[in-house]
ROMAR-514497 format. One record per residue (C-alpha): residue number from 0; residue in three letters; chain; z, x, y. Coordinates in nm, 3 decimals. Layout:
<atoms>
+-----+-----+-------+---------+---------+---------+
|   n | res | chain |      c3 |      c1 |      c2 |
+-----+-----+-------+---------+---------+---------+
| NUM | ALA |     A |       Z |       X |       Y |
...
+-----+-----+-------+---------+---------+---------+
</atoms>
This chain:
<atoms>
+-----+-----+-------+---------+---------+---------+
|   n | res | chain |      c3 |      c1 |      c2 |
+-----+-----+-------+---------+---------+---------+
|   0 | MET |     A |  -0.458 |   1.598 |  -1.318 |
|   1 | LYS |     A |  -0.227 |   1.471 |  -1.588 |
|   2 | ALA |     A |  -0.081 |   1.169 |  -1.406 |
|   3 | ILE |     A |  -0.325 |   0.903 |  -1.281 |
|   4 | LEU |     A |  -0.236 |   0.576 |  -1.107 |
|   5 | VAL |     A |  -0.480 |   0.284 |  -1.120 |
|   6 | PRO |     A |  -0.373 |  -0.032 |  -0.934 |
|   7 | VAL |     A |  -0.525 |  -0.334 |  -1.111 |
|   8 | GLU |     A |  -0.649 |  -0.637 |  -0.923 |
|   9 | GLN |     A |  -0.901 |  -0.905 |  -1.021 |
|  10 | HIS |     A |  -1.236 |  -0.829 |  -0.856 |
|  11 | SER |     A |  -1.600 |  -0.808 |  -0.958 |
|  12 | PHE |     A |  -1.603 |  -0.439 |  -1.054 |
|  13 | ILE |     A |  -1.252 |  -0.363 |  -1.178 |
|  14 | ARG |     A |  -1.418 |  -0.255 |  -1.505 |
|  15 | SER |     A |  -1.606 |   0.015 |  -1.314 |
|  16 | VAL |     A |  -1.275 |   0.137 |  -1.170 |
|  17 | LEU |     A |  -1.122 |   0.154 |  -1.517 |
|  18 | ASP |     A |  -1.435 |   0.324 |  -1.659 |
|  19 | ALA |     A |  -1.415 |   0.592 |  -1.389 |
|  20 | THR |     A |  -1.043 |   0.636 |  -1.449 |
|  21 | LEU |     A |  -1.102 |   0.714 |  -1.816 |
|  22 | LEU |     A |  -1.386 |   0.954 |  -1.734 |
|  23 | VAL |     A |  -1.145 |   1.161 |  -1.525 |
|  24 | ALA |     A |  -0.858 |   1.118 |  -1.771 |
|  25 | GLY |     A |  -1.078 |   1.240 |  -2.055 |
|  26 | ARG |     A |  -1.142 |   1.569 |  -1.875 |
|  27 | PHE |     A |  -0.771 |   1.641 |  -1.835 |
|  28 | GLY |     A |  -0.595 |   1.457 |  -2.117 |
|  29 | SER |     A |  -0.420 |   1.241 |  -1.859 |
|  30 | HIS |     A |  -0.163 |   0.963 |  -1.883 |
|  31 | VAL |     A |  -0.303 |   0.659 |  -1.698 |
|  32 | GLU |     A |  -0.053 |   0.415 |  -1.549 |
|  33 | GLY |     A |  -0.156 |   0.071 |  -1.430 |
|  34 | LEU |     A |   0.024 |  -0.180 |  -1.210 |
|  35 | ALA |     A |  -0.057 |  -0.523 |  -1.067 |
|  36 | LEU |     A |  -0.182 |  -0.505 |  -0.708 |
|  37 | GLY |     A |  -0.181 |  -0.776 |  -0.440 |
|  38 | PRO |     A |  -0.181 |  -0.797 |  -0.058 |
|  39 | ASP |     A |   0.135 |  -0.714 |   0.134 |
|  40 | ILE |     A |   0.296 |  -1.057 |   0.173 |
|  41 | PRO |     A |   0.517 |  -0.965 |   0.476 |
|  42 | ASP |     A |   0.209 |  -0.844 |   0.664 |
|  43 | VAL |     A |   0.024 |  -1.163 |   0.583 |
|  44 | ILE |     A |   0.312 |  -1.379 |   0.706 |
|  45 | ALA |     A |   0.375 |  -1.179 |   1.023 |
|  46 | PHE |     A |   0.020 |  -1.205 |   1.151 |
|  47 | ASP |     A |  -0.264 |  -1.456 |   1.135 |
|  48 | VAL |     A |  -0.353 |  -1.549 |   0.778 |
|  49 | PRO |     A |  -0.724 |  -1.479 |   0.714 |
|  50 | VAL |     A |  -0.942 |  -1.779 |   0.629 |
|  51 | GLY |     A |  -0.936 |  -1.845 |   0.256 |
|  52 | TRP |     A |  -0.606 |  -1.667 |   0.193 |
|  53 | SER |     A |  -0.299 |  -1.848 |   0.064 |
|  54 | ILE |     A |   0.056 |  -1.734 |   0.007 |
|  55 | LEU |     A |   0.119 |  -1.716 |  -0.366 |
|  56 | SER |     A |   0.418 |  -1.888 |  -0.519 |
|  57 | GLU |     A |   0.645 |  -1.693 |  -0.754 |
|  58 | LYS |     A |   0.479 |  -1.863 |  -1.051 |
|  59 | GLU |     A |   0.130 |  -1.773 |  -0.924 |
|  60 | GLN |     A |   0.240 |  -1.415 |  -0.869 |
|  61 | ARG |     A |   0.373 |  -1.394 |  -1.226 |
|  62 | GLU |     A |   0.045 |  -1.534 |  -1.359 |
|  63 | LEU |     A |  -0.152 |  -1.284 |  -1.155 |
|  64 | VAL |     A |   0.060 |  -0.996 |  -1.287 |
|  65 | GLU |     A |   0.008 |  -1.119 |  -1.643 |
|  66 | ARG |     A |  -0.371 |  -1.141 |  -1.598 |
|  67 | SER |     A |  -0.383 |  -0.790 |  -1.451 |
|  68 | ARG |     A |  -0.167 |  -0.650 |  -1.731 |
|  69 | HIS |     A |  -0.381 |  -0.821 |  -1.994 |
|  70 | LEU |     A |  -0.702 |  -0.688 |  -1.837 |
|  71 | PHE |     A |  -0.564 |  -0.334 |  -1.829 |
|  72 | GLU |     A |  -0.423 |  -0.337 |  -2.180 |
|  73 | GLU |     A |  -0.729 |  -0.502 |  -2.335 |
|  74 | PHE |     A |  -0.955 |  -0.245 |  -2.171 |
|  75 | MET |     A |  -0.744 |   0.045 |  -2.295 |
|  76 | LEU |     A |  -0.730 |  -0.106 |  -2.642 |
|  77 | SER |     A |  -1.110 |  -0.146 |  -2.649 |
|  78 | CYS |     A |  -1.139 |   0.225 |  -2.563 |
|  79 | ALA |     A |  -0.882 |   0.323 |  -2.829 |
|  80 | VAL |     A |  -0.643 |   0.467 |  -2.570 |
|  81 | PRO |     A |  -0.288 |   0.478 |  -2.713 |
|  82 | ARG |     A |   0.034 |   0.413 |  -2.525 |
|  83 | LYS |     A |   0.183 |   0.739 |  -2.646 |
|  84 | THR |     A |   0.039 |   1.055 |  -2.793 |
|  85 | GLU |     A |   0.182 |   1.380 |  -2.924 |
|  86 | ALA |     A |  -0.135 |   1.574 |  -2.841 |
|  87 | PRO |     A |  -0.114 |   1.730 |  -2.491 |
|  88 | ASP |     A |  -0.488 |   1.695 |  -2.427 |
|  89 | GLU |     A |  -0.520 |   1.333 |  -2.542 |
|  90 | VAL |     A |  -0.550 |   1.040 |  -2.302 |
|  91 | SER |     A |  -0.268 |   0.782 |  -2.306 |
|  92 | CYS |     A |  -0.174 |   0.480 |  -2.097 |
|  93 | GLY |     A |   0.114 |   0.267 |  -1.979 |
|  94 | TRP |     A |   0.188 |  -0.042 |  -1.768 |
|  95 | LEU |     A |   0.435 |  -0.037 |  -1.480 |
|  96 | GLY |     A |   0.666 |  -0.326 |  -1.406 |
|  97 | GLN |     A |   0.643 |  -0.703 |  -1.425 |
|  98 | GLN |     A |   0.587 |  -0.772 |  -1.057 |
|  99 | LEU |     A |   0.307 |  -0.779 |  -0.802 |
| 100 | PHE |     A |   0.298 |  -0.466 |  -0.584 |
| 101 | GLY |     A |   0.159 |  -0.468 |  -0.230 |
| 102 | ASP |     A |  -0.078 |  -0.224 |  -0.064 |
| 103 | SER |     A |   0.200 |  -0.034 |   0.115 |
| 104 | TYR |     A |   0.373 |   0.032 |  -0.218 |
| 105 | ILE |     A |   0.062 |   0.215 |  -0.341 |
| 106 | GLY |     A |   0.096 |   0.452 |  -0.047 |
| 107 | SER |     A |   0.458 |   0.539 |  -0.128 |
| 108 | PHE |     A |   0.459 |   0.529 |  -0.509 |
| 109 | GLY |     A |   0.128 |   0.714 |  -0.526 |
| 110 | ARG |     A |   0.299 |   1.031 |  -0.397 |
| 111 | VAL |     A |   0.421 |   1.121 |  -0.746 |
| 112 | PHE |     A |   0.075 |   1.103 |  -0.909 |
| 113 | ASP |     A |  -0.202 |   1.362 |  -0.929 |
| 114 | LEU |     A |  -0.470 |   1.104 |  -0.851 |
| 115 | ILE |     A |  -0.498 |   0.742 |  -0.733 |
| 116 | VAL |     A |  -0.810 |   0.549 |  -0.841 |
| 117 | LEU |     A |  -0.930 |   0.253 |  -0.632 |
| 118 | GLY |     A |  -1.244 |   0.045 |  -0.593 |
| 119 | ARG |     A |  -1.469 |   0.081 |  -0.289 |
| 120 | PRO |     A |  -1.360 |  -0.181 |  -0.032 |
| 121 | GLY |     A |  -1.587 |  -0.474 |   0.043 |
| 122 | ALA |     A |  -1.687 |  -0.611 |   0.380 |
| 123 | ARG |     A |  -1.452 |  -0.910 |   0.359 |
| 124 | ASP |     A |  -1.080 |  -0.956 |   0.299 |
| 125 | GLU |     A |  -1.134 |  -1.001 |  -0.074 |
| 126 | PRO |     A |  -1.031 |  -0.717 |  -0.308 |
| 127 | PRO |     A |  -1.083 |  -0.429 |  -0.323 |
| 128 | ARG |     A |  -0.930 |  -0.416 |   0.026 |
| 129 | LEU |     A |  -0.961 |  -0.147 |   0.290 |
| 130 | ALA |     A |  -0.586 |  -0.184 |   0.345 |
| 131 | THR |     A |  -0.519 |  -0.056 |  -0.007 |
| 132 | LEU |     A |  -0.743 |   0.247 |   0.036 |
| 133 | GLU |     A |  -0.598 |   0.335 |   0.375 |
| 134 | ALA |     A |  -0.240 |   0.297 |   0.252 |
| 135 | ALA |     A |  -0.315 |   0.542 |  -0.028 |
| 136 | LEU |     A |  -0.493 |   0.786 |   0.205 |
| 137 | PHE |     A |  -0.248 |   0.784 |   0.496 |
| 138 | GLU |     A |   0.081 |   0.736 |   0.313 |
| 139 | GLY |     A |   0.023 |   0.877 |  -0.037 |
| 140 | GLY |     A |  -0.041 |   1.242 |   0.039 |
| 141 | ARG |     A |  -0.243 |   1.262 |  -0.285 |
| 142 | PRO |     A |  -0.617 |   1.256 |  -0.355 |
| 143 | VAL |     A |  -0.783 |   0.916 |  -0.389 |
| 144 | LEU |     A |  -1.087 |   0.855 |  -0.607 |
| 145 | MET |     A |  -1.293 |   0.569 |  -0.459 |
| 146 | VAL |     A |  -1.519 |   0.410 |  -0.720 |
| 147 | PRO |     A |  -1.842 |   0.220 |  -0.636 |
| 148 | PRO |     A |  -1.935 |  -0.113 |  -0.797 |
| 149 | SER |     A |  -2.157 |   0.040 |  -1.067 |
| 150 | SER |     A |  -1.986 |   0.231 |  -1.348 |
| 151 | PRO |     A |  -2.059 |   0.607 |  -1.330 |
| 152 | ALA |     A |  -2.202 |   0.779 |  -1.636 |
| 153 | SER |     A |  -2.011 |   1.098 |  -1.553 |
| 154 | ILE |     A |  -1.770 |   1.234 |  -1.293 |
| 155 | GLY |     A |  -1.733 |   1.598 |  -1.193 |
| 156 | GLU |     A |  -2.037 |   1.759 |  -1.356 |
| 157 | THR |     A |  -2.224 |   1.807 |  -1.029 |
| 158 | ILE |     A |  -2.004 |   1.792 |  -0.720 |
| 159 | VAL |     A |  -2.104 |   1.793 |  -0.353 |
| 160 | ILE |     A |  -1.841 |   1.894 |  -0.097 |
| 161 | ALA |     A |  -1.918 |   1.751 |   0.249 |
| 162 | TRP |     A |  -1.784 |   2.048 |   0.446 |
| 163 | ASN |     A |  -1.718 |   2.012 |   0.819 |
| 164 | GLY |     A |  -1.456 |   2.285 |   0.863 |
| 165 | SER |     A |  -1.175 |   2.035 |   0.923 |
| 166 | THR |     A |  -0.814 |   2.042 |   0.809 |
| 167 | GLU |     A |  -0.866 |   1.710 |   0.626 |
| 168 | THR |     A |  -1.159 |   1.847 |   0.425 |
| 169 | ALA |     A |  -0.980 |   2.175 |   0.353 |
| 170 | ARG |     A |  -0.686 |   1.979 |   0.213 |
| 171 | THR |     A |  -0.916 |   1.760 |   0.006 |
| 172 | VAL |     A |  -1.086 |   2.067 |  -0.142 |
| 173 | ALA |     A |  -0.747 |   2.214 |  -0.233 |
| 174 | LEU |     A |  -0.641 |   1.892 |  -0.405 |
| 175 | ALA |     A |  -0.978 |   1.876 |  -0.585 |
| 176 | MET |     A |  -0.947 |   2.225 |  -0.735 |
| 177 | PRO |     A |  -0.870 |   2.104 |  -1.091 |
| 178 | ILE |     A |  -1.195 |   1.903 |  -1.092 |
| 179 | LEU |     A |  -1.396 |   2.173 |  -0.914 |
| 180 | GLU |     A |  -1.289 |   2.429 |  -1.174 |
| 181 | LYS |     A |  -1.439 |   2.217 |  -1.453 |
| 182 | ALA |     A |  -1.768 |   2.138 |  -1.275 |
| 183 | GLY |     A |  -2.101 |   2.275 |  -1.389 |
| 184 | ARG |     A |  -2.230 |   2.289 |  -1.030 |
| 185 | VAL |     A |  -2.059 |   2.266 |  -0.690 |
| 186 | VAL |     A |  -2.267 |   2.238 |  -0.372 |
| 187 | VAL |     A |  -2.098 |   2.303 |  -0.037 |
| 188 | LEU |     A |  -2.302 |   2.084 |   0.198 |
| 189 | THR |     A |  -2.306 |   2.141 |   0.574 |
| 190 | LEU |     A |  -2.495 |   1.943 |   0.837 |
| 191 | GLU |     A |  -2.629 |   2.092 |   1.158 |
| 192 | GLY |     A |  -2.438 |   1.955 |   1.456 |
| 193 | TRP |     A |  -2.166 |   1.791 |   1.246 |
| 194 | GLY |     A |  -1.818 |   1.936 |   1.210 |
| 195 | VAL |     A |  -1.534 |   2.102 |   1.394 |
| 196 | GLU |     A |  -1.453 |   2.461 |   1.480 |
| 197 | GLY |     A |  -1.368 |   2.629 |   1.151 |
| 198 | PRO |     A |  -1.492 |   2.840 |   0.859 |
| 199 | SER |     A |  -1.853 |   2.806 |   0.751 |
| 200 | GLY |     A |  -1.974 |   2.654 |   0.429 |
| 201 | ALA |     A |  -2.065 |   3.002 |   0.305 |
| 202 | GLU |     A |  -1.708 |   3.120 |   0.363 |
| 203 | LEU |     A |  -1.573 |   2.829 |   0.160 |
| 204 | ALA |     A |  -1.824 |   2.886 |  -0.121 |
| 205 | LEU |     A |  -1.724 |   3.253 |  -0.142 |
| 206 | ARG |     A |  -1.355 |   3.166 |  -0.188 |
| 207 | LEU |     A |  -1.439 |   2.902 |  -0.445 |
| 208 | GLN |     A |  -1.644 |   3.159 |  -0.636 |
| 209 | ARG |     A |  -1.341 |   3.389 |  -0.641 |
| 210 | ASN |     A |  -1.162 |   3.110 |  -0.827 |
| 211 | GLY |     A |  -1.435 |   3.108 |  -1.089 |
| 212 | ILE |     A |  -1.609 |   2.799 |  -0.948 |
| 213 | ARG |     A |  -1.990 |   2.780 |  -0.964 |
| 214 | ALA |     A |  -2.030 |   2.717 |  -0.592 |
| 215 | GLU |     A |  -2.344 |   2.736 |  -0.380 |
| 216 | THR |     A |  -2.430 |   2.635 |  -0.024 |
| 217 | ALA |     A |  -2.680 |   2.394 |   0.125 |
| 218 | ALA |     A |  -2.742 |   2.346 |   0.498 |
| 219 | ARG |     A |  -2.929 |   2.036 |   0.609 |
| 220 | ARG |     A |  -3.042 |   1.878 |   0.936 |
| 221 | LEU |     A |  -2.934 |   1.535 |   1.047 |
| 222 | ASN |     A |  -3.275 |   1.448 |   1.192 |
| 223 | THR |     A |  -3.242 |   1.078 |   1.280 |
| 224 | ARG |     A |  -2.963 |   1.010 |   1.031 |
| 225 | SER |     A |  -2.596 |   0.958 |   1.102 |
| 226 | PRO |     A |  -2.360 |   1.208 |   0.933 |
| 227 | GLY |     A |  -2.249 |   0.945 |   0.682 |
| 228 | GLU |     A |  -2.608 |   0.856 |   0.593 |
| 229 | ALA |     A |  -2.703 |   1.223 |   0.563 |
| 230 | ILE |     A |  -2.408 |   1.304 |   0.335 |
| 231 | LEU |     A |  -2.491 |   1.020 |   0.095 |
| 232 | ASP |     A |  -2.866 |   1.097 |   0.102 |
| 233 | ASP |     A |  -2.815 |   1.468 |   0.039 |
| 234 | ALA |     A |  -2.554 |   1.410 |  -0.232 |
| 235 | ALA |     A |  -2.806 |   1.186 |  -0.409 |
| 236 | SER |     A |  -3.075 |   1.454 |  -0.378 |
| 237 | PHE |     A |  -2.852 |   1.690 |  -0.577 |
| 238 | HIS |     A |  -2.786 |   1.415 |  -0.836 |
| 239 | ALA |     A |  -2.414 |   1.450 |  -0.761 |
| 240 | ASP |     A |  -2.176 |   1.243 |  -0.970 |
| 241 | LEU |     A |  -1.886 |   1.314 |  -0.733 |
| 242 | LEU |     A |  -1.859 |   1.359 |  -0.357 |
| 243 | VAL |     A |  -1.558 |   1.543 |  -0.210 |
| 244 | LYS |     A |  -1.488 |   1.443 |   0.149 |
| 245 | GLY |     A |  -1.196 |   1.469 |   0.390 |
| 246 | ALA |     A |  -1.108 |   1.122 |   0.518 |
| 247 | TYR |     A |  -1.096 |   1.028 |   0.884 |
| 248 | THR |     A |  -1.143 |   1.361 |   1.062 |
| 249 | GLN |     A |  -1.182 |   1.132 |   1.364 |
| 250 | SER |     A |  -0.912 |   0.873 |   1.426 |
| 251 | ARG |     A |  -0.943 |   0.532 |   1.262 |
| 252 | LEU |     A |  -0.963 |   0.367 |   1.606 |
| 253 | ARG |     A |  -1.249 |   0.592 |   1.715 |
| 254 | GLN |     A |  -1.431 |   0.528 |   1.388 |
| 255 | MET |     A |  -1.386 |   0.150 |   1.433 |
| 256 | ILE |     A |  -1.539 |   0.168 |   1.782 |
| 257 | PHE |     A |  -1.805 |   0.435 |   1.746 |
| 258 | GLY |     A |  -1.851 |   0.460 |   1.372 |
| 259 | GLY |     A |  -1.800 |   0.775 |   1.168 |
| 260 | ALA |     A |  -1.892 |   0.950 |   0.845 |
| 261 | THR |     A |  -1.584 |   0.827 |   0.659 |
| 262 | SER |     A |  -1.639 |   0.465 |   0.760 |
| 263 | HIS |     A |  -2.004 |   0.477 |   0.654 |
| 264 | ILE |     A |  -1.922 |   0.637 |   0.319 |
| 265 | ILE |     A |  -1.645 |   0.386 |   0.247 |
| 266 | ALA |     A |  -1.890 |   0.104 |   0.316 |
| 267 | HIS |     A |  -2.197 |   0.239 |   0.137 |
| 268 | ALA |     A |  -2.115 |   0.508 |  -0.122 |
| 269 | GLY |     A |  -2.294 |   0.459 |  -0.452 |
| 270 | VAL |     A |  -2.122 |   0.759 |  -0.608 |
| 271 | PRO |     A |  -1.748 |   0.818 |  -0.671 |
| 272 | VAL |     A |  -1.582 |   0.985 |  -0.372 |
| 273 | LEU |     A |  -1.270 |   1.201 |  -0.385 |
| 274 | MET |     A |  -1.089 |   1.177 |  -0.052 |
| 275 | ALA |     A |  -0.764 |   1.283 |   0.112 |
| 276 | HIS |     A |  -0.628 |   1.281 |   0.465 |
+-----+-----+-------+---------+---------+---------+
</atoms>
């Protein structure tokens, strides 16, 4: 994972997002590229404007870009991350453009990166926004690391894979292989009564082991918990510092109406989550 994209937007835990980005970058000697993120203006104009939102003037947009760039560059400077490096395993950084990029741009531009790092969306329309995360997941075709509000001490030492046999989770596991290969412990978690027709957790663990990954299995009951609650509870019981989960095995509409594991995890995860769709 040598190329990492981190969209930068002013919110209460952007430092946690940047901290997590450098934790991953340090494991791979990555080049981290930042850009200024804002809501998609055409979408805002075409539909009802949420309460509290305002359309930014060109001057306000330029000021927002400058604040985001300054935040990113000051953070990297404080962590002694250079703009360029001759060493292949050394972390470096760069800033992209002098304009404000919308959520939909993250979905398209993110396709050329190995990883996109975003903050966990809040319950309101304030950043980090669910629209940004969903654009990256549904349009990017690349793995997305969703970071919780508190800065993680480590990422990828102990990993839990929430395995449900689905195509989405299989694809996420494949995209996570570089991180899985460096982990000290990988737990393939399955939940009784949750999942689709597909290979078992033991079958996945066996193939991971053939790739030299320290994989083991764990089967748990839901009891009175929802799948999303159970995944987060069980990941915490293993002291996982990363959860790997396929996003939206059920449709977004179904999850909005009936709830779902992905929706619960997006709303409540206290650990970084690597997702793909």
